[in-house]
C-alpha positions as CSV (number, residue, x, y, z in Angstrom):
1,M,-6.1,-13.2,-3.2
2,A,-5.6,-14.5,0.0
3,R,-5.6,-12.2,3.2
4,I,-2.3,-11.2,4.4
5,Y,-1.9,-12.7,7.6
6,S,0.9,-11.1,9.1
7,W,-1.5,-7.8,9.7
8,P,-4.4,-7.4,12.0
9,S,-7.3,-8.2,9.4
10,M,-8.6,-4.3,9.6
11,Y,-5.9,-3.6,7.7
12,S,-6.0,-6.6,5.2
13,P,-8.1,-5.6,2.0
14,L,-11.6,-7.7,2.2
15,P,-12.2,-10.1,-0.4
16,H,-14.3,-7.8,-2.7
17,E,-11.0,-5.1,-2.7
18,C,-8.5,-7.3,-4.0
19,A,-9.0,-7.2,-7.4
20,A,-9.2,-3.3,-7.5
21,Y,-6.1,-3.1,-5.2
22,Q,-4.4,-5.6,-7.8
23,Y,-5.2,-3.0,-10.5
24,L,-3.9,-0.4,-8.7
25,F,-0.7,-1.8,-8.1
26,Q,-0.2,-2.7,-11.1
27,H,-0.7,1.0,-12.5
28,A,1.7,2.1,-9.4
29,D,4.5,-0.6,-10.3
30,V,5.6,1.4,-13.3
31,T,9.3,-0.3,-13.2
32,R,7.3,-4.0,-13.6
33,T,9.5,-5.4,-11.0
34,G,6.4,-6.6,-8.9
35,A,7.6,-3.6,-6.0
36,I,6.9,0.0,-5.7
37,G,9.9,2.4,-4.7
38,G,9.5,5.4,-2.3
39,Q,9.4,7.9,-5.1
40,D,6.8,5.8,-6.9
41,A,5.0,5.5,-4.2
42,V,4.6,9.4,-3.1
43,G,3.7,10.1,-6.8
44,F,1.1,7.6,-6.7
45,F,-0.2,7.9,-2.9
46,S,0.1,11.9,-3.3
47,K,-3.3,11.5,-5.3
48,S,-5.2,10.7,-2.1
49,G,-5.0,14.1,-1.1
50,L,-3.9,13.2,2.4
51,D,-0.8,15.6,4.0
52,M,2.6,14.2,3.3
53,H,2.8,13.4,7.3
54,V,0.0,10.7,7.5
55,L,1.6,9.0,4.1
56,K,5.1,8.9,5.6
57,Q,3.2,7.5,8.6
58,V,0.8,4.9,6.3
59,W,4.5,4.2,4.7
60,D,6.0,3.1,7.9
61,L,3.4,0.9,8.7
62,S,3.3,-0.8,5.8
63,V,6.9,-1.8,5.9
64,A,6.9,-2.5,9.1
65,T,7.2,-6.1,8.8
66,S,9.4,-6.3,5.8
67,A,13.0,-6.8,5.8
68,N,13.1,-4.1,2.5
69,K,12.3,-0.7,3.8
70,S,12.9,0.9,0.7
71,A,9.6,-0.8,-1.4
72,L,6.4,-2.0,-1.3
73,S,5.2,-5.6,-2.0
74,A,1.9,-6.2,-3.5
75,A,0.8,-7.1,-0.1
76,E,2.2,-4.1,1.7
77,F,0.9,-2.0,-1.2
78,F,-2.6,-3.6,-0.3
79,V,-2.3,-2.4,3.4
80,A,-1.0,1.1,2.3
81,L,-3.9,1.4,0.5
82,R,-6.3,0.1,3.1
83,L,-4.7,2.7,5.7
84,I,-4.9,5.2,3.4
85,A,-8.6,4.7,3.0
86,M,-9.2,4.6,6.6
87,A,-7.4,7.7,6.7
88,Q,-9.9,9.4,4.1
89,Q,-12.6,8.8,6.6
């Protein structure tokens, strides 16, 4: 999978992370639409153990360059996972 060039490289998944992130995206995309809506994202991301305030910031940063602020594309989901991983450290 190609890197997400619209994001600084620190937010883009590393090559070895892409397969795992794709696997997680497929599980989080319960409606099989190719996008993850807010409610599904909350359910999925809350498993991270992070505070909802932090998850809200993750969402806002993940959709910052998107016209659709109500759902995450696969690329935006990958950025969200990367931000969550960074917040957990």
